[in-house]
C-alpha positions in Angstrom: 73.9 -37.9 -29.7 71.1 -38.8 -30.7 68.9 -41.7 -30.4 66.1 -43.3 -32.8 63.7 -46.3 -32.4 63.9 -48.1 -36.0 61.1 -47.1 -38.9 59.0 -49.6 -40.5 59.3 -49.3 -44.3 59.3 -45.7 -44.4 62.0 -42.9 -45.5 62.2 -40.8 -42.9 63.8 -41.0 -38.9 62.7 -39.6 -36.5 65.2 -39.6 -33.5 65.2 -37.4 -29.8 67.6 -34.3 -30.3 67.4 -33.6 -26.9 71.2 -34.7 -25.9 72.5 -33.1 -28.0 70.6 -29.6 -27.7 71.5 -30.1 -24.3 75.8 -29.7 -25.4 75.2 -26.6 -27.8 74.9 -23.1 -26.1 72.5 -21.3 -27.0 70.2 -24.4 -28.1 67.1 -24.3 -26.4 64.2 -26.1 -29.1 64.3 -28.5 -31.7 63.6 -25.8 -33.9 67.0 -23.7 -32.5 68.3 -27.2 -33.2 67.9 -27.7 -36.5 67.9 -24.5 -37.8 71.2 -24.5 -36.1 72.6 -27.8 -37.7 71.8 -26.3 -41.4 74.1 -23.7 -40.3 77.0 -24.9 -39.2 76.7 -28.5 -40.7 74.8 -27.9 -44.0 72.3 -30.4 -42.7 68.3 -30.1 -43.4 66.3 -31.6 -40.8 63.2 -30.7 -39.7 62.1 -30.6 -36.3 59.2 -32.1 -34.9 58.0 -29.6 -32.6 55.0 -29.3 -35.7 54.8 -33.1 -35.7 54.0 -33.4 -31.9 57.2 -34.2 -30.8 59.3 -31.6 -29.2 63.1 -33.1 -28.9 62.7 -34.9 -32.5 63.9 -33.9 -36.1 62.7 -35.1 -38.6 65.7 -37.1 -41.2 64.7 -38.0 -45.1 67.1 -40.4 -45.9 65.6 -40.6 -49.6 69.0 -39.7 -51.3 72.0 -41.4 -52.5 74.0 -43.4 -49.2 76.8 -41.0 -50.3 74.9 -38.1 -49.4 73.8 -40.4 -46.2 77.8 -40.6 -44.9 78.4 -36.8 -45.7 75.7 -36.3 -44.1 76.4 -38.2 -40.7 80.0 -37.2 -40.7 78.9 -33.5 -41.1 76.6 -33.8 -38.0 79.4 -35.6 -36.2 82.1 -33.1 -37.4 80.0 -30.2 -35.4 79.1 -31.9 -32.5 82.2 -33.2 -31.3 
């Protein structure tokens, strides 16, 4: 799963994805996980490592609620 501290007004979330990464063979870091999500769930996230937060990804929610729901559903599907 993902765990995240609630943001304070920004349109980004920065969840810890270490638990999710640990469940996927061959995924060793957030950069690989970000690529894996794009290839398998067709959801783009930004790795946390360039922001000094390995094991995290940056998610933008500056889109419609419909698109957000689709993205969450896709992520849930590939992680189940």
